[in-house]
C-alpha positions as CSV (number, residue, x, y, z in Angstrom):
1,M,-34.0,16.0,-26.0
2,G,-31.5,17.9,-23.8
3,Y,-32.3,20.4,-21.2
4,G,-34.0,22.9,-23.4
5,V,-35.6,26.1,-22.1
6,S,-38.3,26.6,-19.6
7,G,-41.0,27.4,-22.2
8,I,-41.4,27.5,-26.0
9,T,-43.8,29.3,-28.4
10,G,-44.7,28.8,-32.0
11,D,-46.5,30.3,-35.0
12,G,-49.2,28.4,-37.0
13,S,-49.2,30.5,-40.1
14,D,-48.3,28.5,-43.2
15,N,-47.4,25.5,-41.1
16,P,-48.9,22.2,-42.2
17,F,-48.0,20.5,-38.8
18,W,-49.6,23.2,-36.6
19,D,-52.9,21.4,-36.1
20,L,-51.6,17.9,-35.8
21,P,-52.8,16.1,-32.6
22,L,-50.2,15.0,-30.0
23,S,-50.9,11.3,-30.9
24,D,-49.2,12.0,-34.3
25,L,-45.5,11.2,-34.0
26,R,-44.8,14.1,-36.3
27,C,-45.9,16.5,-33.6
28,M,-42.5,16.6,-31.8
29,N,-41.3,20.2,-31.8
30,A,-42.4,23.9,-31.8
31,S,-44.0,23.6,-35.2
32,C,-47.0,21.8,-33.6
33,E,-49.3,23.6,-31.3
34,A,-50.2,20.5,-29.3
35,F,-46.5,19.9,-28.6
36,I,-46.0,23.5,-27.4
37,I,-48.9,23.2,-24.9
38,G,-47.8,19.8,-23.6
39,Y,-44.2,20.8,-23.3
40,N,-44.9,24.0,-21.4
41,K,-47.2,22.2,-19.1
42,S,-44.5,19.6,-18.4
43,Q,-41.9,22.2,-17.8
44,A,-44.3,24.1,-15.5
45,R,-44.5,21.0,-13.4
46,Y,-40.8,20.3,-13.4
47,S,-38.4,22.6,-15.2
48,N,-35.2,21.5,-16.7
49,S,-33.4,24.2,-14.9
50,E,-34.0,22.4,-11.7
51,F,-31.6,19.6,-12.7
52,L,-28.6,21.9,-12.3
53,H,-29.1,21.9,-8.5
54,Y,-28.3,18.2,-8.3
55,G,-24.8,18.7,-9.5
56,L,-24.3,21.6,-7.1
57,W,-25.6,19.5,-4.2
58,T,-23.3,16.7,-5.1
59,V,-20.3,19.1,-5.1
60,Y,-21.4,20.5,-1.8
61,F,-21.7,17.0,-0.2
62,W,-18.2,15.8,-1.3
63,G,-16.7,19.2,-0.7
64,A,-18.0,19.0,2.9
65,I,-16.3,15.6,3.4
66,I,-13.0,16.9,1.9
67,I,-13.2,20.0,4.1
68,L,-13.8,17.8,7.2
69,F,-10.8,15.6,6.7
70,S,-8.7,18.6,5.6
71,Y,-9.5,20.3,8.9
72,L,-8.5,17.2,10.8
73,H,-5.2,17.0,8.9
74,L,-4.5,20.6,9.4
75,R,-5.3,20.2,13.1
76,H,-2.7,17.5,13.4
77,R,-0.2,19.6,11.5
78,L,-0.6,22.5,13.8
79,A,-0.5,20.3,16.9
80,D,2.8,18.9,15.6
81,L,4.3,22.4,15.8
82,N,3.7,22.5,19.5
83,K,6.0,19.9,20.9
84,N,4.6,20.0,24.4
85,K,0.9,19.5,23.4
86,R,-0.7,16.1,23.8
87,V,-2.0,14.9,20.5
88,L,-5.1,12.9,21.4
89,E,-7.7,13.4,24.1
90,R,-9.4,10.7,26.2
91,S,-12.7,11.6,24.7
92,Q,-11.7,10.0,21.4
93,A,-11.5,6.6,23.0
94,L,-15.3,6.0,22.9
95,W,-15.4,6.9,19.2
96,R,-12.4,4.7,18.4
97,S,-13.9,1.8,20.2
98,F,-16.5,1.7,17.4
99,T,-14.7,3.0,14.3
100,Y,-11.6,0.8,14.8
101,R,-13.7,-2.4,14.8
102,R,-13.7,-4.7,11.7
103,L,-15.8,-7.4,10.4
104,T,-14.9,-10.9,11.7
105,G,-15.2,-14.4,10.3
106,K,-15.1,-15.4,6.7
107,L,-16.5,-12.1,5.6
108,G,-13.8,-10.2,7.5
109,E,-11.1,-12.2,5.8
110,Q,-12.4,-11.2,2.4
111,V,-13.3,-7.5,3.1
112,D,-10.7,-5.1,4.4
113,I,-12.9,-2.5,6.0
114,S,-13.6,-0.9,9.4
115,Y,-16.8,0.1,11.0
116,G,-15.8,3.8,10.6
117,L,-15.3,3.4,6.9
118,I,-18.5,1.5,6.6
119,C,-20.4,4.4,8.2
120,L,-18.8,6.9,5.9
121,L,-19.5,4.8,2.8
122,G,-23.0,4.2,4.0
123,L,-23.6,8.0,4.4
124,A,-22.4,8.6,0.8
125,T,-24.5,5.7,-0.5
126,A,-27.6,7.1,1.2
127,F,-27.0,10.5,-0.3
128,L,-26.7,9.1,-3.8
129,C,-29.8,6.9,-3.3
130,V,-32.0,9.7,-2.1
131,M,-31.0,12.4,-4.5
132,P,-32.5,11.0,-7.7
133,F,-35.7,9.5,-6.3
134,Y,-37.0,11.6,-3.4
135,Q,-38.9,14.1,-5.6
136,G,-40.7,11.5,-7.7
137,F,-41.8,12.5,-11.2
138,Y,-39.6,9.9,-13.0
139,L,-41.1,10.1,-16.6
140,R,-42.7,12.9,-18.6
141,E,-46.1,12.6,-20.1
142,Q,-44.5,12.3,-23.5
143,F,-40.9,11.4,-24.3
144,R,-41.0,14.2,-26.9
145,F,-41.4,16.8,-24.0
146,G,-37.9,16.0,-22.8
147,S,-35.7,13.4,-21.3
148,P,-37.1,11.6,-18.3
149,P,-36.4,13.6,-15.1
150,L,-35.1,10.6,-13.3
151,S,-32.6,10.0,-16.1
152,V,-31.4,13.6,-16.2
153,R,-31.0,13.8,-12.4
154,C,-28.8,10.7,-12.5
155,A,-26.8,12.2,-15.4
156,V,-26.1,15.4,-13.5
157,L,-25.1,13.4,-10.4
158,M,-22.7,11.3,-12.6
159,S,-21.3,14.5,-14.2
160,A,-20.6,16.0,-10.7
161,L,-18.9,12.8,-9.5
162,T,-16.5,12.7,-12.5
163,P,-14.0,15.3,-11.1
164,P,-13.5,13.5,-7.8
165,L,-13.3,10.2,-9.6
166,M,-10.4,11.4,-11.7
167,M,-8.7,13.1,-8.8
168,L,-8.8,9.8,-6.8
169,A,-7.3,7.9,-9.7
170,G,-4.0,9.8,-9.6
171,K,-1.0,9.0,-7.4
172,M,-0.2,12.7,-7.1
173,N,-3.5,14.4,-6.3
174,I,-4.8,17.3,-4.4
175,L,-6.9,15.2,-2.1
176,T,-3.8,13.5,-0.6
177,L,-2.3,17.0,-0.2
178,L,-5.4,18.3,1.6
179,T,-6.2,15.3,3.8
180,G,-2.7,13.7,4.3
181,V,-4.2,10.3,3.3
182,S,-2.2,8.2,0.8
183,Y,-3.7,7.5,-2.6
184,A,-3.5,3.8,-1.8
185,K,-6.0,4.3,1.1
186,L,-8.1,6.6,-1.0
187,N,-8.3,3.9,-3.7
188,I,-11.3,2.4,-2.0
189,W,-13.1,5.8,-2.6
190,H,-12.1,5.7,-6.3
191,R,-13.7,2.3,-6.6
192,F,-16.7,3.4,-4.6
193,V,-17.3,6.4,-6.8
194,G,-16.8,4.3,-9.9
195,Y,-19.4,1.7,-8.8
196,A,-21.8,4.5,-7.7
197,M,-21.6,6.1,-11.1
198,F,-22.1,2.8,-12.8
199,C,-25.3,2.2,-10.7
200,L,-26.5,5.7,-11.6
201,S,-25.8,5.0,-15.2
202,I,-28.1,2.0,-15.1
203,V,-30.8,4.1,-13.6
204,H,-30.1,6.7,-16.2
205,V,-30.4,4.2,-19.1
206,V,-33.6,2.4,-18.1
207,P,-35.9,5.4,-18.4
208,H,-34.4,6.2,-21.8
209,L,-35.5,2.8,-23.0
210,I,-38.9,2.7,-21.3
211,A,-40.1,6.2,-22.4
212,P,-39.8,5.8,-26.2
213,I,-41.1,2.3,-26.1
214,K,-44.0,3.4,-24.0
215,E,-44.8,6.2,-26.5
216,G,-44.2,4.6,-29.9
217,G,-43.1,1.0,-29.3
218,L,-39.8,-0.5,-30.5
219,A,-40.3,1.4,-33.8
220,E,-39.8,4.7,-31.9
221,L,-36.7,3.4,-30.2
222,T,-35.3,2.1,-33.5
223,H,-36.0,5.4,-35.1
224,L,-33.9,7.2,-32.4
225,Y,-30.9,4.9,-33.2
226,Q,-31.4,5.5,-36.9
227,I,-31.2,9.2,-36.6
228,Q,-28.4,8.9,-34.1
229,R,-30.0,10.6,-31.1
230,R,-28.4,10.6,-27.7
231,E,-29.4,7.0,-27.2
232,F,-27.0,6.0,-29.9
233,S,-23.9,7.5,-28.4
234,G,-25.1,6.4,-24.9
235,T,-25.1,2.7,-26.0
236,F,-21.4,2.8,-26.8
237,L,-20.7,4.8,-23.6
238,F,-22.6,2.3,-21.4
239,A,-20.8,-0.7,-23.1
240,D,-17.4,0.9,-22.3
241,F,-18.5,1.5,-18.7
242,V,-19.6,-2.1,-18.3
243,C,-16.2,-3.3,-19.4
244,L,-14.5,-0.8,-17.0
245,V,-16.4,-2.1,-14.0
246,V,-16.4,-5.8,-14.8
247,F,-12.7,-6.0,-15.4
248,S,-12.0,-3.9,-12.3
249,L,-13.5,-6.6,-10.1
250,P,-10.9,-8.3,-7.8
251,Y,-11.1,-11.6,-9.6
252,F,-10.0,-10.2,-12.9
253,R,-7.6,-7.6,-11.4
254,N,-5.7,-10.2,-9.4
255,M,-5.7,-12.7,-12.3
256,A,-3.5,-10.5,-14.6
257,Y,-2.7,-7.2,-12.9
258,E,-0.6,-5.8,-15.8
259,V,-3.3,-6.6,-18.3
260,F,-5.9,-5.0,-16.0
261,K,-3.7,-1.8,-15.5
262,H,-3.1,-1.1,-19.1
263,G,-6.6,-2.1,-20.1
264,H,-8.1,0.0,-17.4
265,I,-6.3,3.1,-18.6
266,A,-7.3,2.5,-22.3
267,L,-11.0,1.9,-21.3
268,A,-10.9,5.0,-19.1
269,L,-9.6,7.2,-22.0
270,G,-12.3,5.7,-24.3
271,W,-15.0,6.4,-21.7
272,F,-13.8,10.0,-21.5
273,C,-14.0,10.5,-25.2
274,L,-17.4,8.8,-25.5
275,M,-18.7,10.9,-22.7
276,F,-17.7,14.1,-24.5
277,W,-19.5,12.8,-27.5
278,H,-22.6,12.0,-25.5
279,V,-23.0,15.3,-23.6
280,R,-22.0,17.7,-26.3
281,N,-24.1,20.9,-26.4
282,E,-25.5,20.2,-23.0
283,L,-26.0,23.1,-20.6
284,V,-23.7,22.3,-17.7
285,A,-22.4,18.7,-18.0
286,P,-19.3,19.6,-20.2
287,A,-18.1,22.0,-17.4
288,F,-17.8,19.1,-15.0
289,F,-15.8,17.1,-17.5
290,Y,-13.5,20.0,-18.3
291,S,-12.8,20.2,-14.5
292,A,-12.2,16.4,-14.4
293,F,-9.8,16.6,-17.4
294,G,-7.9,19.5,-15.8
295,A,-7.6,17.5,-12.5
296,W,-6.3,14.5,-14.4
297,G,-3.9,16.6,-16.4
298,C,-2.4,18.3,-13.3
299,S,-2.1,14.9,-11.7
300,V,-0.2,13.4,-14.6
301,L,2.1,16.5,-14.9
302,A,2.8,16.5,-11.2
303,R,3.8,12.8,-11.3
304,I,6.1,13.3,-14.3
305,I,7.9,16.0,-12.5
306,Y,8.0,14.1,-9.2
307,R,9.2,10.8,-10.6
308,N,12.1,12.4,-12.6
309,R,13.4,14.8,-10.0
310,F,16.4,12.6,-9.1
311,L,17.3,11.4,-12.6
312,Y,20.6,13.3,-12.9
313,P,22.7,12.8,-14.9
314,F,20.5,12.2,-17.9
315,T,21.9,8.7,-18.4
316,N,20.0,7.5,-15.4
317,I,16.8,8.0,-17.3
318,T,17.7,5.1,-19.6
319,A,20.1,3.2,-17.4
320,G,18.2,3.3,-14.1
321,Y,19.8,2.8,-10.7
322,P,22.3,-0.1,-9.9
323,T,20.5,-2.9,-8.0
324,T,21.6,-6.1,-6.2
325,L,19.3,-9.0,-5.8
326,E,19.6,-11.6,-3.1
327,Y,17.5,-14.8,-2.8
328,L,16.3,-15.6,0.7
329,P,14.5,-18.6,2.1
330,G,10.7,-18.8,1.6
331,N,10.8,-17.6,-2.0
332,M,11.8,-14.1,-0.9
333,T,14.0,-11.7,-2.9
334,R,15.8,-8.9,-1.3
335,V,16.2,-6.0,-3.7
336,A,18.7,-3.3,-2.8
337,V,18.6,-0.2,-5.1
338,Q,21.3,2.5,-4.9
339,V,19.6,5.8,-5.2
340,P,20.9,9.4,-4.9
341,A,21.5,10.9,-1.5
342,K,18.9,13.6,-2.1
343,M,16.2,11.0,-2.5
344,R,14.6,10.5,0.9
345,W,11.6,8.8,2.2
346,K,9.8,8.1,5.5
347,P,8.9,4.8,7.2
348,G,5.8,3.2,5.7
349,Q,6.1,4.8,2.3
350,H,6.4,2.8,-0.9
351,C,7.8,3.1,-4.4
352,Y,6.9,1.8,-7.8
353,V,9.8,-0.2,-9.3
354,A,10.4,-1.4,-12.8
355,I,13.3,-3.7,-13.7
356,P,13.6,-3.7,-17.5
357,G,16.0,-6.6,-17.5
358,I,13.3,-8.8,-16.0
359,S,10.0,-7.3,-17.2
360,L,9.6,-4.6,-19.8
361,I,6.1,-3.6,-18.8
362,G,6.2,-4.4,-15.1
363,N,5.8,-1.5,-12.7
364,H,4.7,-2.5,-9.3
365,P,4.4,-0.9,-5.8
366,F,6.4,-2.3,-2.9
367,T,6.9,-0.9,0.6
368,V,10.4,0.4,1.3
369,A,11.9,-1.8,4.1
370,S,14.8,0.5,4.9
371,I,15.4,4.0,6.1
372,P,17.6,6.6,4.4
373,N,20.9,7.8,5.8
374,R,21.0,10.6,8.2
375,K,20.5,14.1,6.7
376,G,23.8,15.6,5.5
377,S,25.3,12.3,4.5
378,Q,26.8,12.3,1.0
379,D,26.6,8.6,0.5
380,N,23.9,7.1,-1.7
381,N,20.8,5.9,0.0
382,E,19.8,2.3,-0.3
383,V,16.1,1.4,-1.1
384,V,15.6,-2.1,0.2
385,L,12.5,-4.0,-1.0
386,L,11.5,-7.5,0.2
387,I,9.5,-9.1,-2.6
388,R,8.0,-12.5,-2.2
389,E,7.0,-14.7,-5.2
390,C,3.3,-14.6,-6.0
391,G,3.2,-14.9,-9.7
392,G,3.9,-12.7,-12.8
393,F,6.6,-10.1,-12.2
394,T,7.5,-11.3,-8.7
395,K,7.9,-14.9,-9.9
396,M,10.2,-13.8,-12.7
397,L,12.2,-11.7,-10.2
398,G,12.5,-14.6,-7.8
399,A,13.6,-17.0,-10.5
400,H,16.2,-14.6,-11.7
401,S,17.8,-14.1,-8.3
402,K,17.5,-17.8,-7.5
403,I,19.4,-18.9,-10.7
404,V,22.2,-16.5,-10.0
405,S,22.4,-17.5,-6.3
406,V,22.5,-21.2,-7.1
407,G,25.2,-20.5,-9.7
408,I,27.4,-18.8,-7.1
409,L,26.9,-21.4,-4.4
410,S,27.7,-24.2,-6.8
411,E,31.2,-22.8,-7.1
412,I,31.9,-23.3,-3.4
413,P,34.1,-26.5,-3.3
414,A,32.7,-29.4,-1.4
415,T,34.5,-30.7,1.6
416,P,33.6,-33.2,4.3
417,T,32.4,-30.4,6.5
418,T,31.3,-27.8,3.9
419,P,29.4,-29.7,1.1
420,G,28.7,-27.9,-2.2
421,M,25.4,-26.0,-2.2
422,T,22.5,-26.9,-4.3
423,L,19.1,-25.4,-4.9
424,N,17.4,-27.7,-2.4
425,R,20.0,-26.8,0.2
426,L,19.4,-23.1,-0.5
427,N,15.7,-23.3,0.2
428,G,15.8,-24.6,3.8
429,Y,17.8,-25.0,7.0
430,D,19.1,-27.9,8.9
431,S,17.5,-28.6,12.2
432,T,20.8,-29.4,13.9
433,V,22.9,-26.4,13.1
434,G,25.3,-24.5,15.3
435,L,28.3,-22.2,15.4
436,A,31.9,-23.2,15.9
437,L,35.1,-21.3,16.0
438,S,38.3,-22.6,14.4
439,A,41.5,-22.9,16.3
440,D,42.8,-19.8,14.7
441,S,39.7,-17.8,15.2
442,P,39.9,-14.0,15.5
443,S,39.1,-12.0,18.5
444,S,35.6,-11.7,19.9
445,D,35.3,-8.2,18.4
446,S,36.2,-9.6,15.0
447,L,33.6,-12.3,15.5
448,L,31.1,-9.7,16.3
449,N,31.9,-7.8,13.1
450,L,31.7,-11.0,11.1
451,S,28.3,-11.9,12.6
452,R,27.0,-8.4,11.9
453,D,28.1,-8.3,8.3
454,S,27.4,-11.8,7.3
455,R,24.4,-13.9,6.5
456,S,24.2,-17.6,6.9
457,V,23.2,-20.1,4.3
458,L,22.4,-23.4,6.0
459,S,22.1,-26.8,4.5
460,P,19.0,-28.9,5.4
461,N,20.7,-32.1,4.6
462,S,23.8,-31.8,6.7
463,S,25.0,-30.6,10.1
464,S,27.0,-27.8,8.8
465,I,26.4,-24.2,7.6
466,S,28.5,-21.8,5.6
467,F,28.7,-18.1,6.2
468,L,28.8,-15.9,3.1
469,E,29.4,-12.3,3.3
470,D,26.6,-9.9,2.7
471,R,27.9,-6.3,2.9
472,E,25.9,-3.6,4.6
473,R,27.8,-1.3,2.2
474,R,26.5,-2.2,-1.2
475,V,28.9,-2.1,-4.2
476,S,27.4,-0.5,-7.3
477,N,28.0,-1.8,-10.8
478,N,30.8,0.6,-11.4
479,A,32.4,0.3,-8.0
480,K,36.1,-0.5,-8.0
481,G,38.9,-1.0,-5.5
482,P,40.1,-3.6,-3.0
483,I,37.6,-5.6,-1.0
484,T,38.5,-6.5,2.6
485,T,38.4,-10.2,3.2
486,L,36.8,-11.3,6.5
487,P,38.5,-13.6,8.8
488,S,38.0,-17.3,8.3
489,V,35.4,-19.2,10.2
490,A,34.7,-22.9,10.6
491,I,31.2,-24.2,10.9
492,S,30.4,-27.5,12.5
493,D,27.6,-29.1,14.4
494,R,25.8,-27.6,17.4
495,N,28.0,-29.5,19.9
496,S,31.1,-27.7,18.7
497,F,30.0,-24.3,20.2
498,A,28.5,-23.8,23.6
499,P,28.5,-20.2,24.7
500,S,28.0,-19.8,28.4
501,S,27.7,-16.1,28.6
502,F,28.1,-12.9,26.7
503,T,29.3,-9.5,27.7
504,A,27.8,-6.2,26.7
505,H,30.2,-6.1,23.8
506,G,29.3,-9.5,22.6
507,S,32.5,-11.3,23.5
508,M,32.4,-14.9,24.7
509,T,33.7,-16.1,28.0
510,S,34.0,-19.7,27.0
511,Y,33.6,-21.9,23.9
512,R,34.7,-25.3,22.6
513,K,37.1,-25.6,19.8
514,S,35.9,-27.1,16.6
515,S,37.7,-30.0,14.8
516,A,36.3,-28.9,11.5
517,P,38.8,-27.3,9.0
518,P,38.3,-23.6,8.5
519,Y,36.2,-22.4,5.6
520,S,38.0,-19.4,4.0
521,L,36.2,-16.5,2.5
522,S,39.1,-15.5,0.3
523,M,36.8,-16.2,-2.7
524,E,34.7,-13.3,-1.6
525,A,35.6,-11.0,-4.5
526,D,34.7,-13.6,-7.0
527,I,31.4,-14.3,-5.3
528,E,30.4,-10.7,-5.0
529,A,31.4,-10.1,-8.6
530,Q,28.8,-12.6,-9.7
531,Q,25.9,-11.4,-7.5
532,A,22.6,-10.9,-9.3
533,R,22.8,-7.3,-10.6
534,V,20.3,-5.4,-12.6
535,T,19.2,-1.8,-13.0
536,T,15.9,-0.4,-11.6
537,W,13.7,2.5,-12.3
538,V,12.2,3.9,-9.1
539,D,9.0,6.0,-9.0
540,G,8.3,7.5,-5.7
541,P,8.2,7.5,-2.8
542,F,4.5,7.7,-2.2
543,G,2.5,7.5,1.0
544,E,0.5,9.5,3.5
545,Y,1.6,12.2,5.8
546,T,3.4,10.6,8.7
547,R,3.4,12.3,12.1
548,P,6.6,12.5,14.2
549,L,5.7,9.4,16.3
550,H,8.8,9.7,18.5
551,R,7.5,13.0,19.8
552,H,3.9,12.2,20.4
553,Y,3.9,8.6,21.6
554,E,5.8,6.8,24.3
555,G,5.0,3.3,23.2
556,F,5.0,1.9,19.6
557,I,3.8,-1.6,18.7
558,T,4.0,-2.9,15.2
559,I,2.4,-6.2,14.3
560,A,3.1,-8.0,11.0
561,G,2.2,-11.2,9.4
562,G,4.5,-12.9,6.9
563,S,5.8,-10.5,4.2
564,G,3.8,-7.7,5.9
565,L,7.0,-7.1,7.9
566,T,8.1,-4.7,5.2
567,A,5.8,-2.1,6.8
568,S,7.3,-2.7,10.2
569,L,11.1,-2.9,9.6
570,P,11.6,0.8,8.7
571,W,9.7,1.8,11.8
572,I,11.6,-0.2,14.3
573,C,14.9,1.0,12.7
574,Y,13.8,4.6,12.7
575,L,12.4,4.7,16.2
576,T,15.2,2.8,17.9
577,E,17.7,5.1,16.3
578,K,15.7,8.1,17.6
579,M,15.8,6.6,21.1
580,N,19.6,6.0,20.6
581,K,20.1,9.6,19.5
582,A,18.1,11.0,22.4
583,A,20.4,9.1,24.9
584,K,23.4,11.0,23.7
585,P,24.4,14.4,25.2
586,G,22.4,17.3,23.9
587,D,18.8,18.4,24.0
588,Y,16.8,16.1,21.7
589,D,13.1,15.8,21.8
590,C,12.1,12.1,21.9
591,A,9.2,10.9,24.0
592,M,9.4,7.3,22.7
593,R,10.5,4.8,25.4
594,R,9.4,1.4,24.1
595,V,9.3,-0.2,20.7
596,T,7.8,-3.6,20.2
597,F,7.9,-5.7,17.1
598,I,5.5,-8.7,16.8
599,W,5.9,-10.9,13.8
600,S,4.1,-14.1,12.8
601,I,5.8,-16.5,10.3
602,R,5.3,-20.1,9.3
603,K,9.0,-21.2,9.3
604,A,11.9,-20.2,11.5
605,E,14.3,-19.7,8.6
606,W,12.2,-16.8,7.4
607,I,13.7,-14.8,10.2
608,T,16.6,-14.1,7.8
609,W,14.2,-11.7,6.0
610,A,14.6,-9.3,8.9
611,R,18.1,-10.2,10.1
612,R,19.9,-7.0,9.3
613,E,17.1,-4.7,10.6
614,L,16.8,-6.7,13.8
615,I,20.5,-6.5,14.5
616,R,20.4,-2.8,13.8
617,S,17.5,-2.1,16.1
618,L,18.7,-4.3,18.9
619,R,22.1,-2.7,18.9
620,A,20.6,0.9,18.8
621,A,18.2,0.2,21.6
622,A,20.8,-1.4,23.8
623,Q,22.6,1.9,23.9
624,S,19.6,4.0,24.6
625,E,17.3,4.9,27.5
626,G,14.4,3.0,25.9
627,R,13.5,-0.6,25.2
628,F,13.1,-2.6,22.1
629,Q,11.4,-6.0,22.2
630,A,11.1,-8.3,19.2
631,I,8.7,-11.2,19.6
632,I,8.6,-13.7,16.7
633,Y,5.9,-16.3,16.5
634,V,6.6,-19.5,14.4
635,T,3.2,-20.8,13.6
636,S,4.0,-24.1,11.8
637,K,3.0,-27.2,13.8
638,D,6.2,-29.0,12.8
639,A,8.5,-26.1,13.6
640,D,12.1,-27.1,14.4
641,E,13.1,-25.3,17.6
642,S,16.8,-25.9,16.9
643,V,16.6,-23.8,13.7
644,A,15.0,-21.0,15.6
645,K,17.5,-21.1,18.4
646,A,20.4,-21.0,15.9
647,M,18.9,-17.9,14.3
648,Q,18.3,-16.3,17.6
649,L,21.9,-17.0,18.7
650,D,23.2,-15.7,15.4
651,I,21.3,-12.4,15.7
652,S,22.1,-12.0,19.4
653,I,25.8,-12.4,18.8
654,A,25.8,-9.9,15.9
655,A,23.8,-7.4,17.9
656,G,26.1,-7.7,20.9
657,L,23.4,-8.7,23.3
658,S,24.2,-9.9,26.8
659,E,22.4,-11.7,29.5
660,G,20.9,-9.5,32.3
661,I,20.2,-6.5,30.1
662,D,16.5,-6.2,29.0
663,R,16.7,-3.1,26.9
664,S,17.0,-5.2,23.8
665,T,15.4,-8.6,23.7
666,L,14.7,-11.1,20.9
667,E,12.2,-13.8,21.8
668,I,10.9,-16.6,19.6
669,R,7.6,-18.3,20.5
670,Y,5.6,-21.0,18.9
671,G,2.0,-21.1,17.8
672,R,-0.3,-18.4,16.8
673,P,-0.4,-15.2,18.8
674,K,-3.5,-14.3,20.8
675,M,-3.6,-10.6,20.3
676,K,-5.5,-9.7,23.4
677,E,-2.9,-11.4,25.6
678,V,0.1,-10.1,23.6
679,L,-1.1,-6.5,23.5
680,S,-2.0,-6.6,27.2
681,E,1.5,-7.8,27.9
682,V,3.4,-5.2,25.9
683,L,1.2,-2.1,26.2
684,D,2.4,-0.2,29.2
685,A,3.1,3.3,28.0
686,K,0.8,6.3,28.5
687,R,0.5,7.2,24.9
688,N,0.6,4.3,22.4
689,M,0.5,3.8,18.7
690,V,-0.3,0.3,17.2
691,R,0.4,-0.4,13.5
692,V,-0.6,-3.6,11.8
693,C,0.1,-5.0,8.3
694,G,-0.8,-8.5,7.2
695,P,-3.7,-10.6,6.1
696,N,-7.2,-9.3,6.7
697,A,-7.7,-11.9,9.5
698,L,-4.7,-10.4,11.4
699,K,-5.9,-6.8,10.8
700,S,-9.4,-7.7,12.0
701,S,-8.1,-9.3,15.2
702,V,-5.7,-6.5,16.1
703,S,-8.3,-3.8,15.2
704,N,-11.0,-5.4,17.4
705,T,-8.5,-5.9,20.2
706,V,-7.4,-2.2,20.2
707,A,-11.1,-1.2,20.1
708,D,-11.7,-3.2,23.2
709,M,-8.7,-1.7,24.9
710,Q,-10.0,1.8,24.6
711,K,-11.7,1.1,27.9
712,L,-8.2,1.6,29.4
713,V,-8.3,5.2,28.3
714,L,-11.8,5.6,29.8
715,E,-10.5,4.1,33.0
716,K,-7.6,6.6,32.9
717,K,-5.0,3.8,33.0
718,V,-3.5,5.1,29.8
719,E,-3.9,8.4,27.9
720,S,-4.4,7.1,24.3
721,I,-4.2,4.1,22.1
722,S,-4.1,4.9,18.4
723,L,-4.3,2.4,15.5
724,D,-3.1,2.5,11.9
725,G,-3.4,-0.3,9.4
726,E,-1.2,-0.6,6.4
727,T,-2.6,-1.8,3.1
728,F,-1.3,-5.3,2.5
729,G,-1.7,-5.2,-1.2
730,W,-3.5,-3.0,-3.8
C-alpha cells in the first residue's frame, strides 16, 4: 500500500467500478468512489506524511546521545592539553557510586553490565516503546486504505536505526572517533539496536497479517502473496532477520565462533539486499539505507587501509610477520610477533591475528601484553600475546606449540640430576624445587643476567629443574649470526641453595655449593633453531582512546583474574617505566607515584605467564621515586607453597631486589582476595585509577567496592577514584 499521498480523486465516467460498494473487494483504488471517500477520510484522521517524523525523531534521539558522549570525550581531550588541571571533580563521586555498581549473584556472573549502562539502555528502550504506540490508531478502517499506521511507524523507526546499526558493526567507525570508546565496548549497543529492530519488526509484521485477514479472511492474505505484494518480500526478509538474531545469541556464538562470524556477515548482506527489495519505491526509507550502506562502505575502506599500512615490502602481505611460539604451564601459549618499528600501540589495545600455518580461516582478537620500544628506536617491535587454550583456534595453537616444545625438551639428555623432559613434566612444577650454583659458577652479575634472560622448566616428578634460555631479544626467521652462550648452571634440590641476603644489585652474600654436576647450555643454538616458528598476519591495533594516566593520576591499581592479566601487564610495564624515566635528570611530567598489580590464579606455576613483565616492572620501579607492588593470590586449596616461593625467589633475583627496600615488592598470598580489604590496603594516593579484567564475578566485586569507596571522595580523604573495566572476551 505504501505511503501514498494525502488525498486522491477520481472520475466516474465510463468506469464500471465507480459505483461499487466498499464491501466489494474490487473497490480498492481510485477507480471506485467509495474507496476515494474512505481513503481520504482515513488520511484526514492520520496522514501518511506524519510517519516521516518518526524517523527524524529517532535520528534526533540517537544524535543527542552521540553528541553527549562526544562532548565528554572532547572535554577530556582538552583537559589533557592542560597538564596542571585536575581531571575529575569530587562532585562526580556521588554519580559514580551509582553508575559503577554491577549486578551481583548468579545473574551478575552471567551479565556483564553496570547500573549506568542499564539506565542508558533503559532510556533507549523506553523511547522505542513509546514512539510506535503512544498515538494509538493502530489499524485503518480498511486495509485497502493503506498499511496499518502501527506497522508503518515501526518500519520508519527500523529504517532510522539501520545507519547506527551498521556504524556500530565496524571496527573502524566514526562513533569510536567521536566518543573515544572502543568498538569492543560499543558492541553491546550493536546488539541492542539489532534486538530492538527485531522487536520492532515483529510489531511491524503482526498488523500486516491481522489487517488483510480481518478484511477478507485468509483468501485476502493468500491473494496478496499471489500477486507478490509487499507481504511477499517481507516474509523472506523476516525469515533472514530471525536467523540473524537467533544465531547471534551467546549460546550459538560461543559454540562455533568462526561459523557464527562468517554466517553473520552472509546473513547481514542477505538482509540488506532483501530490505532494498522490500522498501523499493518508498518515500523516505531508501534514504536511510543509502546512508547505512555508505557508513558500512567507509568503515570497510578505512579498515582495509588501516590494516595494511605496515605491510612493506609487499611480500609481507603473503608471508606475514615472523612469530615465535612458546608453551607455558596451564595450557598457555606465548606468541611473540616481530612487527615493524613504525607499528605502535598503547596499553590495553588489542589486535586481530591470523596464523595461516595453524588455521586458514581463524582471525581472532587478543589483547597485546607488551609495550612497544621507545620512540626513535629502529628495532622491530614485539607484539606479545598470551593465549590460553579454550577450543577451536586456541586449542590448535596450544597443541602446535606443545608438540614442538616437547620435541625440543626430549632432546635434552637425561642424567641423574637432569632427567629428560616429557610432556607430563612440562605441564607442572615440583613442590620441592630450588636453585643451586655449581662450583664454577659465574659472578653474581652473571647470575643476575642469567636469571633475567632465562625461564625455568621444572619437573613435577623430581627435585631438579633445568633452565632453558628464553631471549628477550627475539630472533626472526631470517636472523643469522653467532649466539652468545650463557654460563653453565647446575640445579639441585632446595637444600643446595640458601641465600641469606641480597644487595641492591642482586648479588649474594652467601650460598651453599651444589654437588650436582653442571648442566651446560651449549646446545642453546640447536634448541633455539627448533623453536615453534610460524608467520602471523596482524590486524590492528584497535582500542579506545587512552588518557595519559601517568599525568593525571598518582595511584594506579590493576586487578586481573587468570588470563585477564594480559590487560594488566602492558600497563604495569608502561607506568613503571614512566616513573623510572621521571626519576632521571630533566624535566619530565609524571604524577604517578604508586602502581599496584593484583592477580588471582589457581596454580603457582602460572606465575611464569608474567615472569618477564614482573621482572621488568620491578627493576624499573626500584630505580624510580615511585613504588610498584605486585600481589599474587594463589586460590587453589591444595596450593604448594614451595613452588610459589621458588618462583618468587627466581623473579626477585632476576629483578635485583634486596631486603629493606620497599619500592619494588613481590608478594604471594593464598586464598581468594577480599576486594574491600585489598583496595583499602593499597589505595592511598589522592587521585586513583582502578582497572579490572577478568570473570564477571571479579568485575562485579571490584566495581561495587569502588562504588562504595566513593565516600572517601565525599569525605575529602582522596580527590578521585576512577574505574575502567576491560572486556574479558567478545
